C-alpha positions in Angstrom: -30.3 -17.6 -17.6 -26.3 -17.6 -16.0 -24.2 -14.5 -16.2 -20.7 -14.0 -16.6 -19.0 -11.9 -13.3 -15.8 -11.3 -12.1 -15.6 -12.1 -8.7 -12.6 -10.3 -6.9 -11.5 -10.2 -3.4 -8.8 -9.1 -1.1 -8.8 -10.8 2.3 -6.6 -10.3 5.1 -6.4 -13.2 7.2 -4.5 -16.0 5.4 -6.8 -18.8 7.4 -10.1 -16.7 5.8 -8.2 -16.6 2.5 -8.2 -20.2 2.5 -11.6 -20.6 2.9 -13.1 -18.0 0.9 -10.5 -19.1 -2.3 -12.2 -22.8 -1.9 -16.0 -21.4 -1.9 -14.9 -19.0 -5.2 -13.3 -22.3 -6.8 -16.5 -24.3 -6.2 -18.0 -22.0 -9.0 -15.0 -20.4 -11.0 -14.5 -21.3 -14.6 -11.4 -19.5 -14.8 -9.2 -16.9 -13.3 -6.2 -16.5 -11.3 -4.9 -15.2 -7.8 -7.9 -13.1 -6.4 -9.9 -12.6 -9.7 -12.1 -15.1 -11.0 -14.9 -15.7 -13.5 -18.1 -17.6 -12.8 -20.9 -18.1 -14.9 -24.1 -17.9 -12.0 -27.8 -18.0 -12.3 -29.5 -15.3 -10.0 -30.0 -17.8 -7.5 -26.4 -18.9 -7.7 -24.9 -15.3 -7.1 -26.9 -15.2 -4.0 -26.0 -18.2 -2.7 -22.4 -17.5 -3.1 -22.8 -13.8 -1.8 -24.4 -15.2 1.3 -21.6 -17.8 1.8 -18.8 -15.7 1.2 -20.3 -12.7 3.6 -20.3 -15.1 6.4 -16.6 -15.8 5.9 -15.5 -12.3 5.9 -14.5 -9.7 8.8 -16.1 -6.9 6.9 -14.2 -4.3 8.5 -10.7 -6.1 7.2 -12.1 -8.2 4.0 -13.3 -6.9 0.4 -15.0 -9.1 -1.8 -16.9 -7.5 -5.2 -18.7 -8.8 -8.1 -18.7 -7.1 -11.6 -21.2 -8.4 -14.1 -19.4 -9.1 -17.6 -20.7 -8.4 -20.8 -24.0 -10.2 -21.5 -23.2 -11.2 -25.1 -20.3 -13.5 -24.3 -21.3 -17.1 -24.3 -20.9 -19.5 -21.6 
């Protein structure tokens, strides 16, 4: 089952920002700037989180996943 997530990020380095943006856009159905909506299964969410956290500098960058209303349809 897929759930709708809002994935938000704030990345300090332009190089890391491009990599994070590319990674999230592969899953995104829409969004703008640093906020993207993504329909993800549990395993896709885990995979995306793992990929993103591998790109981040934890002392400078932030990525947040917010699960949105489950009543929305893909």
